[in-house]
C-alpha positions, 0 to 999 in steps of 0.5 A: 500500500503506498501511503502519502505525506503532504510536504512543501510550500505552496508546493505539496510535495506526497512521498510514498512512505511504504512502497507498493511492492515490496512494503520498504520505507521510502528514502528520506529527502529533506526540503531545506530551501527555496526561492519564491517570487511572486510578480502581480499586475491588476489582472495576474499572479506569475509564480517563480518557484525555485526549490532545492531538495537533498537525497539523503540515500544511496540510490536514486529515485523519481519523487512523486510531486503534487502542487496545488495552486490556490483557487478560489472564486476570484484566482482562477486554475493557472492558464500557464505553468511550467516544471523544469530543471535548469541544465547549462544546455538549457530546460529538462521540462518536467511532465506534469498533470492536472488533478481532479480532487483539487486544484493542482497538478502532479510530477515527479522529481528525479533524485540522484544518490547522495545529492543536491537538487533543484527544481522549478516551477512557474505558472500564472494565473487570473485573479480579480482582486487586490490580493495574491496568495502563495502556500506557504503553511505546508511546510509544516508536514516535514516537521522541520524548519527550511533552512533558508528561504526568500520571498520576493514581491514585486507589484507596479510602484503605484499600487497604494498601500501594499501589505506583504507577508512574510514581512519584508527586510528590503523594498527597493524601487526602480523604473516603476516596479517595487520589489518586495524581499524577506529574506528567512533562515530556520522559517518555518511558515505560520501563514501564506505568502500572501500580497495586498494593495489598493 
């Protein structure tokens, strides 16, 4: 029987705790770092996510991943989605399929024995309010904080009264674009990544 657990940061990763055929525990994997960039306009929210994993075992395997999207009556399912690994000669696209039980996709992440790896997921969705959300509270399922995390919000500088979480430590405006950045260490999110404006 394949039992799965939920992990991630607006990412929900499903790792088999028991392998189907031989009932052997799945290899331990650390999700130890992420960089999330959330870009908003009047009508869209675009996310660029970079996720870092560490395979602590002596064997290669593909890790099943289920990635949910924040959707409601004002936030549509993404119309653009791309999962990939950056290579020196270009992108290695990771095939995915849309899930039916919740708003998300599933895919497999290749992990090499004893190695750290990084994969990316970009998506864009339409939004119908002055608010955008990226789920990061699912990190708690790992039962350990992220070693490092960077959360960047990018918005037009003319957006008024911008509020973000995680709380920022840097805010700059260049050519009419505001970048708001939060750097975290040993971080366990207590709420989701959000931006509001007027």
